[in-house]
C-alpha positions in Angstrom: 87.3 -8.3 -156.7 84.0 -9.5 -155.4 84.1 -12.8 -153.6 87.8 -13.0 -153.6 89.3 -14.7 -150.5 92.5 -13.1 -149.3 94.7 -14.9 -146.8 97.9 -13.8 -145.3 100.4 -16.7 -144.9 103.3 -16.4 -142.5 105.9 -18.5 -144.3 108.1 -18.5 -141.3 105.9 -20.7 -139.1 106.9 -24.2 -138.3 103.7 -25.5 -139.8 104.3 -23.7 -143.1 107.8 -25.1 -143.2 106.5 -28.7 -142.7 103.8 -28.2 -145.4 106.3 -26.7 -147.9 108.9 -29.5 -147.2 106.2 -32.1 -147.7 105.2 -30.7 -151.1 108.9 -30.5 -152.1 109.6 -34.1 -151.1 106.6 -35.2 -153.3 106.8 -32.9 -156.3 110.4 -31.7 -156.8 112.8 -34.2 -158.4 115.7 -31.9 -157.3 114.8 -32.3 -153.6 117.2 -34.5 -151.8 114.4 -36.6 -150.4 112.3 -36.9 -153.6 113.6 -40.5 -154.3 112.2 -41.7 -151.0 108.8 -39.9 -151.5 107.6 -38.6 -154.8 110.0 -40.9 -156.7 108.2 -43.9 -155.0 104.7 -42.4 -155.8 104.0 -40.9 -152.4 102.0 -37.8 -152.7 99.6 -35.7 -150.6 95.8 -35.3 -150.7 94.5 -32.6 -153.0 92.9 -30.9 -150.0 96.4 -30.2 -148.7 97.4 -28.4 -151.8 96.4 -25.3 -149.9 98.3 -24.4 -146.7 95.3 -23.3 -144.8 93.6 -26.7 -145.3 96.7 -28.5 -144.0 96.8 -26.3 -140.9 93.0 -26.7 -140.4 93.5 -30.5 -140.4 96.9 -30.9 -138.6 97.1 -27.7 -136.4 100.3 -25.8 -136.0 103.4 -28.0 -135.6 104.2 -28.4 -131.9 107.7 -27.2 -130.9 110.3 -29.8 -131.4 108.2 -32.1 -133.5 108.1 -33.2 -137.2 105.5 -34.5 -139.6 105.5 -38.2 -139.8 103.7 -40.7 -142.1 102.1 -43.4 -140.0 102.4 -45.8 -142.9 105.6 -44.8 -144.6 104.4 -46.2 -147.9 101.1 -44.2 -147.7 100.3 -40.7 -148.8 100.3 -37.5 -146.8 96.7 -37.2 -145.7 95.0 -36.6 -142.3 94.4 -40.3 -141.6 98.1 -41.1 -142.2 100.0 -38.2 -140.6 100.9 -37.1 -137.1 103.3 -34.8 -135.3 106.0 -36.6 -133.5 108.9 -35.5 -131.3 
């Protein structure tokens, strides 16, 4: 298809796992953490709906770190997230 963008995503990378888990916490009522995130209205910026945008902004997750909300009542977006150990 003309103009189609194809991207290969390695779903086993630490960054992908963090991105996927973030989306599950915000969107999936069956997720064990949903009540503390999506259930409270916490979401993620539309730009981060696509994995490659998340990685462009945050970079790959450093070994031994996790994605943290700087303001725990805020949304997942570049200005409110960091990798912490």
